[in-house]
VMD Tcl script that draws the C-alpha trace (Angstrom):
set ca {
  {-22.46 -40.85 -8.67}
  {-22.62 -43.66 -6.07}
  {-19.22 -44.16 -4.40}
  {-20.26 -47.11 -2.19}
  {-18.32 -49.59 -4.34}
  {-15.14 -47.49 -4.55}
  {-12.01 -48.36 -2.59}
  {-10.79 -46.27 0.32}
  {-7.65 -45.46 -1.67}
  {-9.69 -43.96 -4.49}
  {-11.84 -41.99 -2.04}
  {-8.66 -40.64 -0.41}
  {-7.35 -39.60 -3.82}
  {-10.57 -37.71 -4.61}
  {-10.56 -36.00 -1.22}
  {-6.95 -34.89 -1.73}
  {-7.95 -33.28 -5.04}
  {-10.89 -31.62 -3.31}
  {-8.60 -30.25 -0.59}
  {-6.13 -28.95 -3.17}
  {-8.96 -27.23 -5.07}
  {-10.22 -25.52 -1.90}
  {-6.71 -24.25 -1.11}
  {-6.19 -22.95 -4.67}
  {-9.52 -21.10 -4.67}
  {-8.78 -19.65 -1.21}
  {-5.35 -18.44 -2.32}
  {-6.79 -16.82 -5.44}
  {-9.44 -15.00 -3.41}
  {-6.90 -13.93 -0.78}
  {-4.70 -12.42 -3.51}
  {-7.65 -10.52 -4.98}
  {-7.09 -7.03 -3.55}
  {-10.71 -5.91 -3.66}
  {-11.92 -9.08 -1.94}
  {-9.10 -8.93 0.64}
  {-10.01 -5.33 1.50}
  {-13.60 -6.38 2.17}
  {-12.69 -9.58 4.01}
  {-10.05 -8.11 6.31}
  {-11.98 -4.99 7.23}
  {-12.69 -4.75 10.96}
  {-15.92 -2.90 10.28}
  {-18.04 -4.64 7.65}
  {-21.27 -3.04 6.53}
  {-24.20 -5.10 5.26}
  {-23.16 -4.09 1.75}
  {-19.61 -5.33 2.36}
  {-20.81 -8.70 3.65}
  {-23.13 -9.07 0.67}
  {-20.22 -8.39 -1.69}
  {-18.12 -11.05 0.05}
  {-20.88 -13.62 -0.49}
  {-21.38 -12.51 -4.09}
  {-17.70 -13.13 -4.80}
  {-17.46 -16.47 -2.99}
  {-20.78 -18.05 -4.01}
  {-19.94 -18.28 -7.75}
  {-16.82 -20.34 -6.93}
  {-19.05 -22.92 -5.22}
  {-21.51 -22.87 -8.13}
  {-18.64 -23.43 -10.57}
  {-17.62 -26.51 -8.58}
  {-21.20 -27.84 -8.64}
  {-21.43 -27.17 -12.38}
  {-18.16 -29.00 -13.05}
  {-19.47 -32.00 -11.14}
  {-22.67 -32.10 -13.19}
  {-21.21 -31.35 -16.62}
  {-17.75 -32.93 -16.52}
  {-17.97 -35.45 -13.65}
  {-15.22 -33.56 -11.79}
  {-16.61 -34.67 -8.44}
  {-13.81 -33.31 -6.19}
  {-14.50 -29.79 -7.49}
  {-17.74 -29.67 -5.49}
  {-16.89 -28.25 -2.07}
  {-20.32 -26.89 -1.17}
  {-20.36 -27.86 2.52}
  {-17.01 -26.33 3.62}
  {-17.47 -23.49 1.11}
  {-20.85 -22.37 2.48}
  {-19.55 -22.80 6.03}
  {-16.72 -20.37 5.15}
  {-19.19 -17.90 3.62}
  {-21.10 -17.99 6.91}
  {-17.89 -17.23 8.80}
  {-16.95 -14.39 6.45}
  {-20.29 -12.74 5.63}
  {-22.70 -13.62 8.42}
  {-26.13 -15.25 8.43}
  {-28.22 -13.52 5.76}
  {-25.65 -13.40 2.90}
  {-24.64 -17.01 3.67}
  {-28.27 -18.16 3.91}
  {-29.11 -16.59 0.54}
  {-25.99 -18.20 -0.96}
  {-27.07 -21.60 0.37}
  {-30.56 -21.14 -1.13}
  {-29.03 -20.32 -4.52}
  {-26.72 -23.34 -4.39}
  {-29.53 -25.51 -3.02}
  {-31.85 -24.50 -5.85}
  {-29.21 -25.59 -8.38}
  {-28.71 -28.89 -6.56}
  {-32.43 -29.64 -6.51}
  {-33.29 -28.45 -10.01}
  {-30.41 -30.11 -11.84}
  {-29.65 -33.12 -9.65}
  {-32.66 -33.68 -7.43}
  {-30.28 -33.62 -4.45}
  {-32.71 -32.15 -1.91}
  {-30.88 -33.57 1.13}
  {-27.66 -32.04 -0.16}
  {-29.52 -28.70 -0.44}
  {-30.66 -29.06 3.19}
  {-27.08 -29.74 4.28}
  {-25.96 -26.63 2.37}
  {-28.37 -24.51 4.42}
  {-27.19 -26.14 7.67}
  {-23.53 -25.51 6.74}
  {-24.14 -21.84 6.01}
  {-26.10 -21.37 9.24}
  {-23.41 -23.14 11.29}
  {-20.67 -20.99 9.78}
  {-22.61 -17.80 10.51}
  {-22.57 -18.68 14.22}
  {-18.83 -17.94 14.13}
  {-19.20 -14.68 12.19}
  {-17.32 -11.71 13.57}
  {-16.46 -8.53 11.70}
  {-12.82 -8.95 12.65}
  {-12.32 -12.53 11.53}
  {-8.88 -12.79 13.11}
  {-9.52 -10.90 16.34}
  {-7.36 -13.37 18.25}
  {-4.46 -15.52 17.11}
  {-6.19 -18.81 18.07}
  {-9.59 -17.99 16.61}
  {-8.98 -19.89 13.38}
  {-8.51 -23.10 15.36}
  {-11.80 -22.65 17.20}
  {-13.67 -21.79 14.01}
  {-12.19 -24.74 12.12}
  {-13.43 -27.16 14.77}
  {-16.94 -25.84 14.15}
  {-17.11 -27.70 10.83}
  {-16.72 -31.09 12.54}
  {-20.36 -31.45 13.78}
  {-21.64 -30.29 10.38}
  {-19.43 -32.73 8.50}
  {-20.32 -35.59 10.87}
  {-24.04 -34.89 10.39}
  {-23.42 -34.74 6.65}
  {-21.75 -38.19 6.70}
  {-24.46 -39.63 8.94}
  {-27.36 -38.38 6.80}
  {-25.68 -39.71 3.65}
  {-25.90 -43.21 5.14}
  {-29.67 -43.18 5.68}
  {-31.09 -41.15 2.78}
  {-31.30 -42.19 -0.89}
  {-27.96 -41.83 -2.64}
  {-29.61 -39.84 -5.42}
  {-30.67 -37.12 -2.94}
  {-27.21 -36.28 -1.60}
  {-23.63 -36.12 -2.86}
  {-20.68 -37.12 -0.71}
  {-17.20 -38.43 -1.45}
  {-17.62 -41.48 0.80}
  {-18.13 -45.19 0.22}
  {-20.22 -45.51 3.37}
  {-17.50 -46.99 5.60}
  {-16.37 -45.53 8.91}
  {-12.92 -44.92 7.45}
  {-14.17 -42.89 4.51}
  {-16.59 -40.95 6.71}
  {-13.70 -40.01 9.00}
  {-11.71 -38.92 5.96}
  {-14.60 -36.71 4.78}
  {-14.75 -35.02 8.19}
  {-10.96 -34.66 8.29}
  {-10.71 -33.12 4.82}
  {-13.57 -30.68 5.48}
  {-11.76 -29.65 8.67}
  {-8.48 -29.19 6.81}
  {-10.23 -27.29 4.02}
  {-11.68 -24.73 6.44}
  {-8.49 -24.49 8.50}
  {-6.17 -24.02 5.51}
  {-8.48 -21.39 4.03}
  {-8.48 -19.38 7.25}
  {-4.75 -19.94 7.71}
  {-3.99 -18.63 4.22}
  {-6.26 -15.64 4.66}
  {-4.64 -14.76 7.99}
  {-1.25 -14.98 6.27}
  {-2.41 -12.57 3.54}
  {-3.88 -10.25 6.17}
  {-0.57 -10.20 8.05}
  {1.27 -9.52 4.80}
  {-1.02 -6.59 3.96}
  {-0.63 -5.19 7.48}
  {3.15 -5.34 7.15}
  {2.98 -3.51 3.82}
  {0.68 -0.88 5.32}
  {2.91 -0.53 8.39}
  {5.94 -0.08 6.15}
  {4.08 2.58 4.15}
  {3.02 4.40 7.31}
  {6.56 4.19 8.66}
  {7.90 5.76 5.46}
  {5.32 8.54 5.73}
  {6.32 9.09 9.35}
  {9.98 9.29 8.33}
  {9.09 11.83 5.63}
  {7.13 13.87 8.14}
  {10.10 13.86 10.51}
  {12.49 14.89 7.74}
  {10.17 17.67 6.60}
  {9.72 18.88 10.16}
  {13.50 19.17 10.42}
  {13.73 21.26 7.26}
  {10.94 23.72 8.06}
  {12.18 24.90 11.50}
  {15.73 25.05 10.13}
  {14.62 27.51 7.48}
  {12.38 29.43 9.88}
  {15.10 29.92 12.49}
  {17.55 31.21 9.88}
  {14.99 33.73 8.65}
  {14.12 34.91 12.18}
  {17.81 35.42 12.85}
  {17.96 37.61 9.74}
  {15.04 39.68 11.03}
  {16.65 39.99 14.44}
  {19.88 41.21 12.83}
  {18.28 44.08 10.89}
  {15.26 45.12 12.98}
  {17.18 47.78 14.94}
  {19.16 48.95 11.94}
  {16.41 49.30 9.33}
  {12.80 48.89 10.48}
  {11.44 49.18 6.92}
  {13.70 46.38 5.76}
  {12.62 44.26 8.74}
  {8.96 44.91 7.83}
  {9.58 43.79 4.24}
  {11.25 40.62 5.47}
  {8.32 39.89 7.82}
  {5.89 40.33 4.92}
  {7.87 37.94 2.74}
  {8.13 35.51 5.65}
  {4.35 35.48 6.05}
  {4.01 34.49 2.39}
  {6.58 31.76 2.88}
  {4.93 30.41 6.03}
  {1.57 30.33 4.28}
  {3.16 27.92 1.80}
  {5.11 25.91 4.38}
  {2.18 25.44 6.76}
  {-0.17 24.25 4.03}
  {0.16 20.52 4.77}
  {-2.79 19.30 2.71}
  {-0.58 18.29 -0.20}
  {2.74 16.53 0.09}
  {3.43 17.34 -3.57}
  {3.16 20.72 -5.29}
  {3.58 21.84 -8.93}
  {7.04 23.08 -9.87}
  {5.67 26.55 -10.55}
  {4.42 26.80 -6.92}
  {7.76 25.58 -5.62}
  {9.56 28.20 -7.71}
  {7.23 30.95 -6.42}
  {8.15 29.84 -2.93}
  {11.87 29.90 -3.82}
  {11.51 33.43 -5.22}
  {9.95 34.61 -1.95}
  {12.77 32.98 -0.03}
  {15.39 34.59 -2.29}
  {13.71 37.97 -1.90}
  {14.47 37.74 1.82}
  {18.07 36.78 1.15}
  {18.49 39.65 -1.33}
  {17.18 42.04 1.30}
  {19.83 40.64 3.61}
  {22.79 40.49 1.21}
  {21.81 43.25 -1.23}
  {21.08 42.87 -4.93}
  {24.67 43.72 -5.83}
  {26.01 40.76 -3.83}
  {23.54 38.05 -4.86}
  {22.56 37.13 -8.39}
  {20.12 34.26 -8.99}
  {19.24 32.77 -12.38}
  {16.39 30.29 -12.76}
  {16.13 28.33 -16.00}
  {13.03 26.13 -15.98}
  {11.26 24.43 -18.85}
  {7.75 25.88 -18.99}
  {6.37 22.49 -20.00}
  {7.29 21.23 -16.54}
  {5.38 23.89 -14.60}
  {2.59 21.50 -13.62}
  {4.85 18.58 -12.71}
  {4.39 17.72 -9.04}
  {7.45 17.76 -6.79}
  {7.74 16.89 -3.12}
  {7.19 20.16 -1.31}
  {10.24 22.00 0.12}
  {12.69 19.91 -1.90}
  {14.55 22.67 -3.79}
  {14.69 25.28 -1.02}
  {17.23 23.41 1.18}
  {19.61 23.22 -1.78}
  {19.29 26.95 -2.43}
  {19.72 27.68 1.27}
  {22.79 25.45 1.33}
  {24.26 27.32 -1.68}
  {23.81 30.65 0.10}
  {25.04 29.51 3.51}
  {28.08 27.50 2.38}
  {28.81 29.19 -0.94}
  {27.71 32.77 -1.50}
  {28.16 33.88 2.13}
  {31.84 32.83 1.96}
  {32.58 35.30 -0.86}
  {34.01 38.71 -0.07}
  {35.69 39.74 -3.31}
  {33.02 39.05 -5.93}
  {29.30 38.83 -6.48}
  {27.67 35.58 -5.35}
  {25.82 33.74 -8.08}
  {23.35 30.86 -7.92}
  {21.97 29.09 -10.98}
  {18.90 26.80 -10.83}
  {18.30 24.63 -13.88}
  {15.18 22.47 -14.25}
  {14.83 20.32 -17.34}
  {13.78 16.89 -18.51}
  {16.39 14.27 -19.35}
  {16.18 10.73 -20.64}
  {18.19 8.02 -18.92}
  {17.97 4.23 -19.29}
  {14.80 4.56 -21.40}
  {13.09 6.57 -18.64}
  {12.31 10.26 -18.37}
  {13.66 12.20 -15.40}
  {13.29 15.71 -14.10}
  {16.79 17.00 -13.39}
  {17.04 19.87 -10.93}
  {20.49 21.40 -10.60}
  {21.49 24.08 -8.08}
  {25.00 25.54 -8.52}
  {26.86 28.34 -6.82}
  {30.16 30.12 -7.46}
  {31.38 29.76 -3.91}
  {34.76 28.35 -2.90}
  {33.55 24.75 -2.86}
  {34.55 22.32 -0.15}
  {37.98 21.49 1.14}
  {36.80 17.91 1.72}
  {33.60 16.88 -0.07}
  {33.63 13.34 1.35}
  {31.63 14.30 4.44}
  {29.30 16.75 2.71}
  {26.15 15.02 3.99}
  {27.28 15.42 7.57}
  {27.59 19.19 7.24}
  {24.22 20.45 8.34}
  {20.92 18.70 7.68}
  {19.77 20.21 4.39}
  {21.47 17.90 1.89}
  {21.11 14.74 3.97}
  {17.37 15.33 4.44}
  {16.81 15.95 0.74}
  {18.73 12.77 -0.08}
  {16.72 10.73 2.44}
  {13.38 12.10 1.22}
  {14.24 11.24 -2.39}
  {15.24 7.73 -1.35}
  {12.02 7.17 0.62}
  {9.79 8.53 -2.13}
  {11.48 7.12 -5.23}
  {13.81 4.34 -4.07}
  {16.65 3.63 -6.49}
  {14.89 5.59 -9.24}
  {15.70 8.93 -7.65}
  {19.15 10.29 -6.80}
  {21.03 13.26 -5.37}
  {24.46 13.90 -6.92}
  {27.21 16.22 -5.68}
  {29.80 17.92 -7.91}
  {32.45 19.92 -6.06}
  {34.64 21.86 -8.53}
  {36.57 23.96 -6.00}
  {35.98 27.10 -7.99}
  {37.24 25.55 -11.19}
  {35.46 25.33 -14.53}
  {32.91 28.13 -15.15}
  {33.84 29.50 -11.73}
  {31.20 27.33 -10.08}
  {32.48 25.71 -6.93}
  {29.59 23.52 -5.77}
  {26.75 21.87 -7.66}
  {23.89 19.60 -6.52}
  {21.68 17.68 -8.93}
  {18.43 15.88 -8.15}
  {17.04 13.27 -10.55}
  {13.32 12.69 -10.08}
  {11.42 10.07 -12.14}
  {8.94 11.74 -14.46}
  {5.37 10.59 -13.96}
  {2.84 12.21 -16.24}
}
mol new
graphics top color blue
foreach p $ca { graphics top sphere $p radius 0.5 }
foreach p [lrange $ca 0 end-1] q [lrange $ca 1 end] { graphics top cylinder $p $q radius 0.2 }
display resetview
């Protein structure tokens, strides 16, 4: 279409639509996780750069097709689009993209000068290619200015070549040519600005995730030495009294440490966690004697393969022994561990309850400040499951069923 007879107001309107279309396409691509991962990578392979071009090139071809088939002229943003491909993917992917677009322009519209400008735009953009697109905060401003010579050449050539050989949203006046250059500049700048925003957003999400993992590592590191020191104290207490007993405890401790020091998996099946708990309890029985410590474990066999955060139950059992069973002098200490599935608010949960028949607490309000076992378990559940997980305390003061203290964990069930 020849725009030489159109008013500057109409040209401005078309250019605004073109700018809006570029921004919409850029936002859609930036929100596409697979594309964003390729685009924002600091180390792009040739395969990665080719994929970037393969994703971006069809959007330009769609715009060209809409111009040919439906007369939606502002949808054609070939010049800034191919310039951006050059920035993002480098010379060869951008050059091939420009040849593909140029072939369509020549075969279906005879616009050979437009095809030449497409190649120039892709080459010019590739001059600014860098694997880390946003290496510096001001780089997007420098890159955006690079489209100005290309757009000026584009406007100049459109004045001297046959109108049928090139497409441009200009009526041939200085004003409209300036607008074309301005809108191409804004199109490139807004695209890069949006993409940098999405990159920053992804980095913040990743930083938050890494921070949570670091917090979990810190919490776990607090639990493991706590348990180890208690066990070593037990060994130290009996080694001179009963060497055979001390040897048995050391053997059990080696089995426990094999489990604790295996850091490959943050989550373990419930059956592995229970095997670990049994080894831990074997040490405590050696210390207290079978007649003073009774432990009952009721676990649904169907949940054996359900993955739990490692070392999540042990602190609760240790807490029951330290603050419950060890306080008893006139009766046998008893600990009950129940693991079952429950349904709550249309969701399935794994409920893990650890109860003891100790004296309970005189003041349960500050229970999380008494030692680090319960507070760490609570914080790990919160970091891993958010509001979906919970740790509940029930202090009965030796009341109903003779159980004085009970802790329940609710873990969302994920099959």
